[in-house]
Structures are given as structure tokens and as C-alpha cells.
TIVO-817455 format. One record per residue (C-alpha): residue in one letter; x, y, z. Coordinates in steps of 0.001 Angstrom, whole numbers, plus 500000, padded with zeros to 6 digits. Layout:
BEGIN
{node 'a' {X Y Z}}
...
//
This chain:
BEGIN
{node 'm' {044000 714606 411246}}
{node 's' {048512 714567 410874}}
{node 'g' {050441 716308 413568}}
{node 'p' {050020 717481 416586}}
{node 'p' {047013 720258 417003}}
{node 'a' {048089 724152 417479}}
{node 'l' {046363 725153 420728}}
{node 'y' {045391 729651 420537}}
{node 't' {042859 731178 422481}}
{node 'g' {040845 734495 421297}}
{node 'v' {037796 736381 421718}}
{node 'v' {034780 735481 418746}}
{node 'n' {032593 739598 418109}}
{node 'd' {029082 738708 417808}}
{node 'p' {027371 742180 416164}}
{node 's' {023864 741269 417065}}
{node 'a' {024611 741786 420895}}
{node 'r' {026467 743459 420466}}
{node 'a' {029179 741502 422583}}
{node 's' {032264 739554 422305}}
{node 'h' {033049 736572 423473}}
{node 'q' {036480 735457 425166}}
{node 'l' {037172 731235 424076}}
{node 'd' {039871 729804 426562}}
{node 'v' {040667 727047 424118}}
{node 'v' {040254 727621 420504}}
{node 'a' {042280 723522 418870}}
{node 'f' {043374 723971 414975}}
{node 'g' {044165 720351 413240}}
{node 'f' {045977 719789 410249}}
{node 'h' {044564 717623 407282}}
{node 'e' {046984 716570 404834}}
{node 'd' {043976 715176 402818}}
{node 'q' {042570 718848 402667}}
{node 'g' {045808 720738 402547}}
{node 'q' {044794 722982 404826}}
{node 'e' {044548 723388 408720}}
{node 'r' {040422 723973 409938}}
{node 'l' {039265 724840 413372}}
{node 'i' {038864 721712 415369}}
{node 'a' {037736 722759 419418}}
{node 'i' {036556 725765 420997}}
{node 'g' {036451 725321 424640}}
{node 'a' {035452 726971 428125}}
{node 'v' {037744 726828 431024}}
{node 'r' {036243 727359 434327}}
{node 'w' {038745 725864 437977}}
{node 'g' {036359 726212 440624}}
{node 'e' {032557 726911 438799}}
{node 'i' {030203 723624 438137}}
{node 'm' {029529 724573 434791}}
{node 'g' {026080 724532 432821}}
{node 'l' {023992 724245 429785}}
{node 'a' {025427 727803 429041}}
{node 'h' {028010 727368 428904}}
{node 'l' {027674 724869 426417}}
{node 'e' {025416 727031 424445}}
{node 'r' {027486 729891 425012}}
{node 'l' {030086 727338 423079}}
{node 'r' {027459 726398 421044}}
{node 'r' {026473 730115 420428}}
{node 'v' {030744 730892 418952}}
{node 'r' {029817 727898 416634}}
{node 'd' {027794 729157 414967}}
{node 'l' {028806 733074 414429}}
{node 'l' {032090 731145 413422}}
{node 's' {030824 729581 410886}}
{node 'v' {028593 732118 409639}}
{node 'q' {032609 734011 409348}}
{node 'g' {033434 731421 406652}}
{node 'r' {035697 729608 408881}}
{node 'r' {037163 726179 408228}}
{node 'g' {036108 723130 409948}}
{node 'a' {034184 725686 412255}}
{node 'p' {030575 723866 411500}}
{node 't' {032176 720776 413163}}
{node 'a' {034401 721925 415988}}
{node 'r' {033417 720965 418929}}
{node 'p' {032454 722715 421654}}
{node 't' {034432 721592 424515}}
{node 'c' {033981 721813 428748}}
{node 'f' {036963 722129 431270}}
{node 's' {036909 722520 434929}}
{node 'a' {038205 721980 437664}}
{node 'a' {034108 721399 439798}}
{node 'g' {032676 718681 437617}}
{node 'f' {029104 719285 435340}}
{node 's' {026098 720008 436035}}
{node 'a' {023572 716683 435673}}
{node 'q' {022254 718589 431982}}
{node 'l' {024897 718854 430915}}
{node 'a' {025796 715237 431839}}
{node 'm' {023078 714883 430127}}
{node 'a' {023415 717062 426515}}
{node 'a' {027183 715640 426017}}
{node 'a' {025562 711816 426525}}
{node 'e' {023014 712574 423877}}
{node 's' {025783 714190 421218}}
{node 'p' {028313 712857 420687}}
{node 'd' {029731 716632 419262}}
{node 'i' {030350 717726 423069}}
{node 'i' {033517 717281 424921}}
{node 'l' {033394 717242 429217}}
{node 'v' {036763 717285 430831}}
{node 'v' {037402 717057 434695}}
{node 'h' {040666 717277 435421}}
{node 'h' {043440 718675 437085}}
{node 't' {047247 718070 435463}}
{node 'p' {049925 719391 437910}}
{node 's' {052777 718015 435530}}
{node 'p' {053520 719443 431922}}
{node 't' {054564 715737 431250}}
{node 'm' {051023 714856 432553}}
{node 'q' {049843 717579 430195}}
{node 'v' {050971 716824 427171}}
{node 'm' {049776 713507 427405}}
{node 'l' {046097 714606 428260}}
{node 'e' {046127 716728 425010}}
{node 'a' {047543 714377 423209}}
{node 'v' {044648 711632 424418}}
{node 'l' {041971 714199 423015}}
{node 'a' {043914 715166 419618}}
{node 'g' {042995 711895 419046}}
{node 'a' {040447 710613 420881}}
{node 'r' {038930 714253 417927}}
{node 'd' {039720 712886 415083}}
{node 'd' {037903 712276 412174}}
{node 'a' {038624 708715 411559}}
{node 'i' {037231 708867 415504}}
{node 'e' {033711 708411 415270}}
{node 'g' {030525 708031 417666}}
{node 'v' {032872 708994 420351}}
{node 'd' {032013 710816 423638}}
{node 'v' {035575 712059 425140}}
{node 'v' {034960 712072 429038}}
{node 'v' {038014 712749 431104}}
{node 'r' {038109 712342 434881}}
{node 'p' {041229 712173 436618}}
{node 'a' {041039 708973 439271}}
{node 'l' {040107 710307 442071}}
{node 'a' {037111 711837 440606}}
{node 'a' {035605 709577 438697}}
{node 't' {032357 708219 440759}}
{node 'a' {030885 704945 440087}}
{node 'v' {027677 707139 437550}}
{node 'd' {030648 707504 435514}}
{node 'v' {031568 704719 435045}}
{node 'l' {028652 703114 434686}}
{node 'a' {028068 705441 431757}}
{node 'a' {030945 704924 429462}}
{node 'd' {031413 702410 426949}}
{node 'v' {033971 700016 428011}}
//
């Protein structure tokens, strides 16, 4: 991937459910080899809510809808959950078992730190890096379980 990712929000219609799905994060990256921009991640952001499997399933449903629409990169777009409150044990287990899921627990108080976090996440999502699960937590929120679960 070349260049910084483009970040947006969006809404995806779900005709069969007669519903629409809000996406808090829609990330696109440009691949020089393909000469075009493609979808690399879709995400939900919750500040004070512990995120669970229902959030992941909704993101997977949206990814499927985008794939059916023929959106470039949709089949491999990574479902990404951002939460300041954390994740359920079931969602953490799902992320541990599937390298395409990204969980981010973080509070980024300054614009400079936000840019740095986004750059790190963009790099971690690069197609040249295989088999990497990205789990991000601020230093004071990481627990012993987080450290023991990490590949260091």
C-alpha cells in the first residue's frame, strides 16, 4: 500500500433486512500494483460500551453486503472495533482466532497522538504483512492477560 489511508464514515443499505448500517470508520488504501484505491477496513466505534460478538457480526454482514455490491477490496476488508470500554471475552476470543479482526482499545487525547495511532494501524493492515493480529490498548489499560496473549 502506498500513501496514507483515506478515512470516512458511511451508511450501507441492507435491502433484505429493510435496514441500514452506520459505519463509523471506512478506510481505503491505494495499491500501486493495482493502480487503484480499495476498501481495507470497516469499523464501529463505541466510547462507553463494551463491544461484543453482535458488533462483529454486524460488521461482517456489512462486509458481505459490500462484497455483493462489487466494492473493490470488500471481501478482504478487516472488521475493526474501537472501544474505550473494552471487549467481551467472546469478542476477544474471536479476534484471537481470526487474524482479520482488529480490536482497538485506546483513548488518544492529542491530534499528534491520533495521527501516530492511525499511521501504526495503517501499517499493520498493509497486505505485505501477513498473519498479524493488531490489538491496541493504552498503557494504563493493558492487563496481564493482554500481555500474555501478545506475541512478543
